[in-house]
N, C-alpha and C positions, 0 to 999 in steps of 0.2 A: 356430154362427160368429156369429150375433145376439149373443150374451152377450159372444162375445171382443170382437168389433166396440166395443158399448159397454165394456168393461173396458179398452180400450185408449186411446179417448176419455179416461176419467176418470183413467188414468196421464200421460196426455199433460197435463192439468189440473196434476196433482201436481208434475210434473219442471219445468213451467216456472213453478211458485209458488217450487221449490228455486233456478231461475237467476234470480229476478229479477222475473217474471212480466211480461216485456214482450215476449215472442216471438210472432210469426204462426204460427197453429197451421192446417193443411192436414187435411184428412179425402180419403185415396187409396181408391179402389177398384181392385183388378184387372181389367184390361183396360181401365179407362177413367180410367187415372192422368191428369193434369194434363202441360201441358208443362213446367213447370218442376221437376216430379218427376223425370219421365223424362229431363231433361239434366244429371243426376247419373249418371246409367248409361249412357254413352255406349257402341257405338251404339245400343244396344237393351237391353231384358229378357227372357230367355229364361224362361218359369217351367218349373218341374219340378212333378211331381206328388208328391202327399206333404205332410207336416207334420213339427215336433217334438213331441214329448211329447204329443200329444194325441189319440190312438186314432186319426189316419189311417193311411195306408199310407206307410211311408217310400221317397222314391227308394231304388232299388236299382241296382247296377252290373249292365247288361246288354250283348246284342251290337247293334252297330251296327242301327237301323232307321232304314228310308228315313223320312223327313217331308216333308210339304208344308205352306210358312207363307205366310199372307196378308200384307205388306209395307206399310203404311201412314204417311205421315207424311212433309214436307216437311225439317224440321230435326231434329223428334227422332221415334224411329220407335217404331210399336206394332206388335210382331210376335205374331201368332196362328196357333197349328198349326190347320190344317184336314183333314177327312179326305183321304187320298191317293185323290183319285178324280177322272177327268173330270170331275165333276159341280160341283167344286170351284173351279173354272176360270171366270172371266167376262171380257168385254172392258174394263170399269172400271179392273182393280186389276193391281198388281202380284207376282208370287208368285215364292217358293222353293223350288225342289226340291230338297233335300240328301240324294244317296247316297252308297253307299261310295266311291266314285271319282270322281265328279265331283258339282258344284253347278250346276243352271242355274238363270237369271233367266225368268222368262216373264213379259213386257211385253203386257198389255192393249191391243188397239188403240186404247183412248180414255182409256188411263194417264196420271197426270201425270209430265213430264220430270224434274221434282225428285225426286217419290217413286223411279222408275226409279235416278235417279244417289243416291240414301239407299241404297236396297236393294243396291247397290253394297258400299256400307261394311258392310252387315251379311254377305253373303257373305264379304269377307276377314277379318271375325271368326267367321265359322263355320270359316273355311278355316285360319286359324293355332289356334284353340281346340280344336276336333275332329278336325282332320283333319292337323296338324302341317305345315300348309303346304305340301303336297306335290299336293292332288287339281287336277285338273283345274277351269276354269271356263267352261260355256257359256251365253251369253245367246239366248234365243229369243223372236222377234216373233209374233204374233197375227196368224195371215193369211199367215204366209210360210212355206209350205211345201218347205224347201231340201231336197231328199231326200239331199243329197250331205254335209250338214254336221250339226253337233248336234241342229236340229230334230228332223230324222226320226228320230232316235236317242231326244230326247225324247219325240215322241208314241207310240213304240213301247211306251216304259215305263207309257204308259197306255191298250195295247192297238190302236194305230193310232189315225191320225188322224180325227177326228168334229167335226162343230160342237159348240162349244159354247156353253151356253143363254146368258141374259142374267143380270145381277146380280138377285139377288133382297134386297131391302130386309131388315135386320137390326136387334134392338136395339140394335148396334154402331155403325149407322149412322143413328140419331137422332139429331140435335143439338138440344140443347135452346134453345128462342128466347129472347133476352134480354127481359124485360118490362121496363114502367116500374116504379120501383121502390118497394115497399111497406113500411112501418115498423112491425114490431111490438113493443111492451115486453114482459118476459117477468115475470112474477110468479107467485110458488109453482109454478112447472110449467106456468102456461097462457100461452098468446099473446094480446096485445089489440089490432088497429089503433088506431095514432096519427096522427090526422087534423090535416089541414093540409098547407102545402108543406115540404118536405125541408129543413132548416136544421139546423146544427152547436148551435144554441139548445136542439133537442129533447131531447138527448140528455143523460141526468142522470149526473153519476159515482156516483151509488149503485145504479145499475141495471145490467141487461143489457138489451138490444136486438137482436132480427132483423130483419135488410134481406133483403127477398125479391124479386132481381133476375132470377127465372126460371131462367136458365142458372148463377147462382151464387147460394146463400145465406150473407150474411155473421152473424157472433155477435159484437156488438160490445159489450166488456165494460169497467162505469166502472171507474176506477183505485181505490175506496172499499168494492169489492163483498168479499166475503167467498170463499175458495178453493170452499166448500158451494156456492155461487149459480152460481160458475161452471163447476161439473161438471154443474149441472143445466141450464144453459143450453146444453151441448153436446148432452145427451142430449133436450134440445125440439128441437132442431134435427135432430135425425136421426128423432124422431117425425114432426115438419112434414114431411118429405120424404117419408115413408111415406104419410103421411094424404094428402097431396096426390096422391099416387100419380105421382111425379114419374120421369125417365128417371134410370137408374142414372149418368148422365153428369153429373146434377148435382153441384156439387160444395159445401163447407160449410169455409169460412174465418172462423176466429176472430182477431178483431183486437181488441189492449188500448187504451184510451183513450191519446191523445198519440201512437201508433205505427201509427195506420193507415195503409193502405195506399193508394197512387194510386186502384186500381180501386174502392176504398169510397168516398173522398171525391169522386170525380167523380159520383156519383148524388146529390150534395146543389146545392143552389142556391148556397147562399153556403157557402162554408169558409173563413176567416180565416187570409191568410197568417202564418206565425214561429206557431202554435199548437202544436208539437210541445214535449210535455213535457220538461224536464231530465232529467239523470241516466241517459243511454241508456250511460256507460262503466262504472255499477255493476251494469248484468246483463253487461256484457263482458266486467268484471274477474272475476264468478262463473263465467262461463264456464269462462274460463282458468284460473280456481284447480282446477275439478273437471276438467278436461284434464290440468294437470300433476299432478294427483293420478294418472291413468291412464297417465303416462308419455309423452304427447303431446306434442310443441312447440307452443308458443304465442307463440312470437316474433312482435312487432308486434301483438298480440291486442289490449293491454288502453290503447293510447293510439292517437288519431289524429297522423297526419302533417302538419304543416304544407304548405302549400303549395310555400314555397320549399327543401323539403329535395330533392326531386324536378324535375327538369327534362325536359319534352320533348326529343326530339333537335331540333336546328337543322337547318336545311338548309346544303349542301354550300357552303362560302365560295368565293371567287373567280372568281362568275359575273359576268352582267352586269345592270347595273342601270339601270332608264329609271323615270324621274317624272313623270306630267303633272299639272298643275292643272287644276282643271273652270273655264270660264270661260263663260255661257251655253250655246252648242250645243256651243264645242269645247272642248279640251284643248290647253293650252301645255307643252312639255316644258323640265322644269328644269336650269336648267345644272349640273353636276356641282359646283359649290360651295356649292349650296342644297339639294342632296338630304339630306335628314336634316331640313328645318325642315318643320314644320307648321302651318298657321295653322286656331284654332279655329273661323271661319266659313270654311273652304273645304272642299272635297272632292280629292281626290287619287287617281289609278289607278298603281299600283305594279307592274309588269312585272319579275320577277329572272328571268333565265335560267340554269341552272346543267346541270350533270353528273351525274347520281346512280349510281355503281357503274358497270356496263357499258352503261347503257340510252345512248340518244341523250337529246338535250337535252330537259328537263324544265323546267315552268315554272310559277312562284308568281305568280297573280296576283289581286292585290287592290285593293277599294275603302277608301280611308280616309274616315271620316266626321268631320269635325269636330262637336263638339256645338253650338256656334254658327251650324251653316252652313245655308241656306234648302233648302228640299224640292225645287225645280226641280233645284238642284245633286246634290242624293243624286240624283234619279230620272237624269239626265243622266249621272253616273256609271257608275251602272250600266247603261244603255243601251250607254255607248260600251265598259264592260269586256266586255259580252255578242257585242259586235263584234269584237272583237279575240280573245274566246276562241274564237270562230266561224271567223276567220281562222287560226287554229292549229289547226284542226281537233277543235275542244273538247278538246285533250290539257290545259288549264294546269290545275291544282288554280286554283280560283275562289274567292277568300272576301270577306266583308264585314266591315272592323273597326271598330268607334267607337273613338271617344278616350275615353282612362281605359282601356280595356278591351283595348287591345292583347295580341297571347300572346306567350310569347318569341321565337318563330321569327320574327315580324315585326319586333318592336324589334332582336334580333341582325342584321339585314340593314342596320342606319345606326349606324355608331359616329362622334359621337353621334346621337340620336334626338332634338328638340329640340320641344317643344308652343309656340308663339306665338300671344299673345293676338290678336282680331281676324280681320280676311281682307282677300285681297287681290280676291277676285272681283267684279264689275260687281253682280250680284244681293245680294252680300252689301253692298255699301256702301248701295244703296238700300233695301235694308231696314231697315238703320240709320237712314238719312235719315228715310224714311217714319214710322218710331217716336219721331224726335225724340229719339234716344239718343246719348252722346258715343263717337266712335269711337275706343277705345283699341288700334287696331294699332298694335302693337310697331315702333319704328324703330331706326334706330342710334344715333339723338343720344338718346331719353328715356328716362326713370328707368324701371329694370324689375328684377325680382327674380326670382330662377330658382333652383328647389327640384331638389338633386341626392339623390336617395334610392338609386339602385342601388348594388351591390356587383361586378356581371359582364357582361359581354355581355349575357346575357339578359333583365335587368332596367334596364338603365342609361337610362331615359329622363328626359329635363331636360324640369320643368315649369315655364311662368311663371306666378308666382300673383302676387296684391295685392300691392303695393312697400308694406306697413305692418310694424312691428314683430310684430305678432302672428303674422304669415306664418312666424315661424321656429320652428326645433327644436332641442333638443339635440342629436340624434340624428341631423341629417343635415345637410349643406354648401351654403351657400346664394351664389350667384352675384349681386351689387349692381351693376348698370350704371347710373352716374349722368354723363350728357355724355360725357365722352372717356374717363373713367374707370371702372374694372372693379375692385372688390372681389370676394376670396373671403373666406368667412365660416365657419370651420370649429367646428362643435357641438363640446363635450365630450365626447361620446359618438359622434361619426362615425367611420367605417373610414379607414382607408390607402386603399383603394381607391375611394371618396367623394371623396378630397382629392383622389385622383390624377384622377379623372373632371372634376372643376370645373376643373381648367385646362385639360385637353383640351378641354372646353365652349367658356370662355372664347377659347382659340384659334380655335373654329370660327367664332364669332360675329365677333369680331374679332381676323382674323392679325396677327399681331406687337405687340398691344397689353402695356403694360406693368401687370403683376397687383399690386395693393394688398390684402397680406395684413391678416386680420383674424380672429385667433382669439378666441372667445365669453370674453368678459369682458375682452378689451384694446380693445376698439372705438373707434375716432376718433369725434369729434365731426361729422368731416364724413360720417362712416356714418351716424350714428343721424341726421343732420339732412336725408339723401336720404331716409329713411324716414318721416321727418316726428315723429324724437323718439324717445325712449327711451319702449318698453314693455314688461313682462311677457309672457312667451312659454310653450310648454306643452314639456315635455321628455319626454313619452310617446312609445314605438314605433308606429310604426302596424301595426296587427292583419292577420294571414294569415287569408284562409278556409283550412278545412281539407280536405284532397284528400277526392273521393266516389269509390266505384267507377263506372267507366263503366257504362252500358248500352245496347245495343242494340237497335231496335225496327224493325218492320214498320210499314209505311206504306199505307193505303186511305183514301179518301174513302169516306162514309157513300153507300152508293146511292139515298137516299130523297132525304137533306138533304146534296147537296152540297157545302156548306162548311165539313161537321162533318167532323173529323178522326177516325181510327180509328187508333190504334196499338197493339202489340201486342209484348208483351217477348219478346225471343231471350234464352234464361237462359243463363248459361255458357258464351256463345258461344265463337265460335273463328272462324279464317279460313273453314273449309269453311261457314259460314253466309251468306258473300257468295255469293248466289245471283246468276248472269247475268241472268235473267229479272226481277230486283227491284229496288228504290229501297228503302234502310234507312237509316236514323238513329243515328247512334252518338252518344250525350251524353256527355260527360266530366264536365259540370256549369262547367265552365272554358269550352269550345268544344263547339260542334256540328256534326258532317259529315253531309252526305249523300251517301250512297257509291250510283252509278248504274252499274249492270251495262249491259254491253257489248248485251244483250239486248232492252232495255227499249224499247219504245215512242217511236218520235221525238217524239211531243207531249206524251209525259211529261216528256222529257226538257229541253223547254222551260220546265217548270214548276218546279224543281228549287228555285230561292230561294224561289218560293212556298209551295210545301212544307214547309223549313225554317223560314219564319216562322210558317206554323201553327201547327206543333208548338212552336215557342219560346213565344207565344202561351199553347199551351194549357198547358205546362210552367211557365212563369210564375206562372197561378192554382194550380196544385196541388203544385209543387214548388219553388216563390221562386227559378226560376230567373231571371238577370237580364234584360230585354228587350234588351238591348245586348252579349248574348253574340256572340262572333265567330262567323260562320256561314262556312260552308266547302260547295261543290259538288265531289266528286272522283269521277273516272273509273275505270273497272274498269283497270286495268292502269298508271295512272297514279297510284297512290296514296304519297303525300309519305312520308318517315321520321316524321312526327310524326302521321299516322296510322298507319301500320305497327306502331307501338311500341305500343298497346294490343293486338296478335294475337300468337302466335307467327308470327312471320310468315315464308312458303317463297314466294320472289319465282318459284322454277321456275312453282308454283301458279298464279300472278297471272297466267301468259304465256300459257299453254294457251289454244287457240279452242276452240268450239263451242258448244253447249248444254250445260247442266248433266250433263246422261247423258254426251253425250260426252268433256267436260272428264273425269270422273269415271274413267271406262275408257281414259283416256290414261293417267291420273296412277297408278292404281293395275295396269294391266298392261302401260304403256307402248305408246307409238306404235305398234309394230310388231305388238302384239295385237291392234290395233283392228280392221284390215284380215286378211279371212277369208284364210288360206295355200289356194290351189288348187293347188303346184305339185305333189301328190301325190295330185289328182283322181282319175287314172285307175287308181289302186291298189286294188284289189278295188272296181272297178266295176262288175260284175255282182252282188256281194253286195249295193251300194248302192242298184242299182236294182230288184231283187226286193223289197229294202225298200221302194220308194217305189211299185212296183206294190202291195205287200200294203197299203201303210198308203192307196193311193187307193181299193182296193177297201174298205177300210173306212169310208171317207169316203162311198162311192156307196152301201153297204148296211149303214145302221146295226144292222140286226137282228145284221151278226155280230161287232159290238162286245161290250165285257167285260158280264157278265149284272149287273154291279154299275153299269151307267149309268140313271143314276134317268129314273124317269117324266116327268120333267121335260124333259130332255134329250133323251127320242123324242118327246116333242110338240113341241119344236123343231127336229125334223130334217129337215124339210120347209120350212123356212122359209130362204128366199134360195138353195133349189136350185141353179139355174142360173147365179146369182153363185159358190156353190161350185167349183161344176164348172168352171166358166172358169177360177177359179185354182189348181183343180188339173191342169188341162190346162196354163196357164203354167208353173205349177213341175215338171211333169213334164217339157216343153219345154227348160226350163232344164237340168235334170237330165242329159239326153239330147245338149243342144248346150252343152255344158260350156266349149267354146271360144270361142262368142260372150259368153258372161257373165263371163270375166275371162281376163285376160292370162299363161297361164302358161307355165313353162318347162320344161313335161314336153312330150317327142315327141308331135306329133297322130298320130290313130290313124290308119289306112288309109282309103279312102273304103269300100271292101267292109265294111270292118268297121262303119262309122259306118251303112252302107245296112243292115246286117242288124239292127243294133242299134233302127234307127227301125221297121224293120219289125216287132220282136218288140215293140215299144212300142205302135205302133198294134195289133197282133194283141190286147194284154192289155188294154188299153183297152177297143176293141170286145167283148171278153169282158166286161168291168166292166160297160158300159153296157147291154148285151142281153140278160147270163145271167138265167136264173130266180131268185130268192132261195132261197138255198140257206143253210142254216144249218150257222155250223161251228161247231166248240169255241169256249166263249167263255174258258174256264179255260187256253188254251194258253199257257203261260209265254214272256214275252218275251223273246227273245235280242239282246245287245248286237253291234254290229256290231266287228269288230274291225279295220277301218279305220284309217286315222289321222284323228284329228280334230281340227280346231283349235281353239285355245283360247277364241275368239271368234268366234261367227257373226254378227254386228251391224256391217256395214263403217259410219264415219261418212260416206261418200258418201249413204247411204239417211238422211239428216239431215231429210228431209221426216217421213216416216213418224215421228219421235221428239218431232216439235213440237207443241204443243199448238194448235186452232184458234185460239186467241186472240193465239198470235205468228206469227201467217203473215205478217206483213212481214218480218220478220227472219229467217224460215225459210231463204228462199231464200239469203240473203246468207252464211249459216252454211252450208249445205251446198256450195255451190260454194268458200268457204274452204275446207271438209273435201278437196272431191276435188282440190282443187289440192295439197293436202297429200299427199294419198295418190298421187300423180303424181312429186311430190318425190322421196317416199320410194322410190317405184321406180326412178327417175331416178339418185337418188345425189345429190351434192353436187358432181359436176364430170363433165366429157366421157368424162374418163380411163379405160380398161378397169381393172376393180378386182379386187385381188389374191382367189383365189378361199379361201373358208372354207370347209371341212368339218365338218358339224355329226353330233357323235354322237346317240343317243338322249338323252340328259341336255341337249343344248342347249351341250355346251362346245363353243368352236372352235378346231381345229388351221389354222395356214395354211401354206401353202408359203415363204412369206417370214417373216423377223423382223424388226422394227428397234428401234431404241432408246428408250429410253421419253422420252428430251428429242426425237424428230423425230416422238413420237407424240402429244404432249401437245397438248392442244387450244390453247394458246398460245404454241406451239413458235416457236423464232427459223428453224429451220430445219425446217420442216414438210415430212414426207412426203406424198406425192402417188399417185395410181390406189391406195386402199384403202377399204374400206367404212368411211366415217367414225361410223358407228353403233356399229361394233365396235373400236374402237380396241384397246380391251383383249389382244384373240384375236391380235394380231401381236407381243404380248411373247413373248419365249423363256420358257422354263419358270421359269427362275434367276430373270430380272428380274420377271418375274409375282409370284413369292415374295415379292420383296424390296418391292415396291411395294404389294401389295393385303394383304402376310402372310399369306396362305393360297395354296394351290393352285389350279389352274385346276379341276379337277373339284369342289372344293369351292365356288367362286364361284358355276359357274353351279348348281348346288343351291339356290342362293339363290331367292327369288322376284324377279319382275323389278324390283320397286322398289326392293330392297334392293341390287341388283345395282347401278341408276342412282344410289342416294346413293352406294355406294361408288365411284363413276366421277368422281361430281362432285368427292369430296374428294380426288381425285388428278389431275385438271384432264382426263381422259380421258373426257368425256360427250359 
């Protein structure tokens, strides 16, 4: 195996050399894969035994085998099969038990909310891949023995309920510590420590180096090193880890000079910006050529797209615009005719209120910071904007925009947008006077030159420039204001759109003014006189930045050094990675968004812009990000179109309430599955109660458990015994008093029947607690209950048990919200009696009454009343159902719930 690993490393170097020698190389070990590697295989990797042509036993088709997995990871999943035994379970992890007819998820009492949610994605994957999407799914909570549901059935599979042991730390749980970086040079297969502070100057381009960071080891390869040296360096890294007795999880990453990763550069005290080597397209072209030979589509691989080819979606038009100018501690509302005029010495607050789709009012709230504005006005603008956001319950998308870095969606709000010299605020005027500078603030009768370079609504910003001939450019249009006259100057290479915009800006600045046209080369003497005389000027087009791939990061502060930002990239991100308990940063290079989940701590929500600024400061050093990049705060449920465009966005997913786990349950299995169905609670009651007594007996008599119970489990059997018995009694009480546990439509049993059941329960419990220890057969095969079992046994109303201790402040609100949802689902959407729906065993529905498709639609002009609005489709006739859904009712109800919901949304029956 070691030989194969070494060969793989060498072949990787050879392949990289063929492709241009610029790729970052990673070494991955089974069971200890990096997050980036796992992100390419969502939702998880399920390793199979055997190998390919290597002497190992090959995987063979076998009969279905019940498997127990441990599931770890918040965003990428590490799935590991463990022995199918009670001793494998613990209170800290999430487990998946995959049986032939049902998949169980066991949530340890101390397990992470987000890991529980991710495990549901794995279950959905297992269900579709290995069960043809037809098996049932059950969720079992640690410490909750509900014998009338799937939890009792789950424990029967393990030989009955019994205490589970504490988590045993294994090699998989060891997380290597990040240590201060040490640099070693590699010469003739030997490593030698490089003394001194780490700086880029220590790295020579004809050598290879090893950078040891503890949890990760980097191999740095100089550009002029030979292939043989690169191969040897990779082997040295392997030997270095083995010699240092490092954990298996230690990562090895190889980087080439000029293409270093941020995680590598961040270990150096100084790393000059702009030191990336040119020629990246050469390597990309070689990859494209190789893939083309293999018949793989390579469209868009060979060239970088200029930024103006793709425009982010703009906010919906027709909204209400309000603009305030900051002056001291107050803000002044601008009249409508001045909206769009921005002075470089001032700060402004812009509030745009609009409607997005079916949602209620949305808000875009921005501070615009002029490049010459004073710090006091900048702080006041931020403070007043925060106050406005809070008054709107934190719903607005809140942004900070600097002059010259305005994003398309901001510019598009103003038709046109004109940036003027100088400022009107008292603070700016005082600052100019204190510095002894000339006040160049624009006035209606001064000499002023305006550059017009935009071509459409998203970039048609007009900027006042110095009124000198050298400001002109043949590729653009200009306006020259001189006294009461305005000249329009059209460069020979300017576009028709720019020429139209020039006339529009002139009308905006001086309504009704008569324009004097001057085409390049035909200017009048009056034109040149206003500019101080004719001089040469440029005819070069403005260069655009290239589009860069967006990156998503999790954010945290160093526990020791509070001011130190720690970010971790979420690779191959999707909407599922926006977890409601987290703050995430989306960096598109043109803009930075700080996304705030609903369940984030209130104190952290107040520091969003500080978090964003810390990230920008760090990225400016490592990535060359502009310090003045637009920064936004986006709250969950209020995401604007120019944020969601970077995701495959599902608006339904964004509006589901609850913590990560509750959201995932509702999305995958539907809201109706999130609550346990007790309507059939009395069917098979005697069998279920017998199972409960058997499970309880097993709990109080550990010696009667399976013979496979480990010594450790037995040693822990008496720990917390009283608590366990109390829990068991509570569970038993719940089982025998189902009428008080939930509302059910089933008829209540007679009082005589209740009395006999309770008497039997007391007698059985007494027998359990007082009987001598009698050995029972440990090999008795468990039998499944034949009673009806619900799909999900973890109701959202028990939200408290799903929330980590650190999330306590928000857990109560989440729980109350979910309880409200449960009540609303029970009571329906109106007070009228609903038409009854009879359901067969496949879940399909037939109604006593049918209605037309037009009446049943959610947006019907003549809506029907008195029906179950969550099952609108059930009231269609068979013929109309076939026409609307293009399938029969029977086929429709065999689909998974989430697929049914998608179909219903398409035809407005959701």
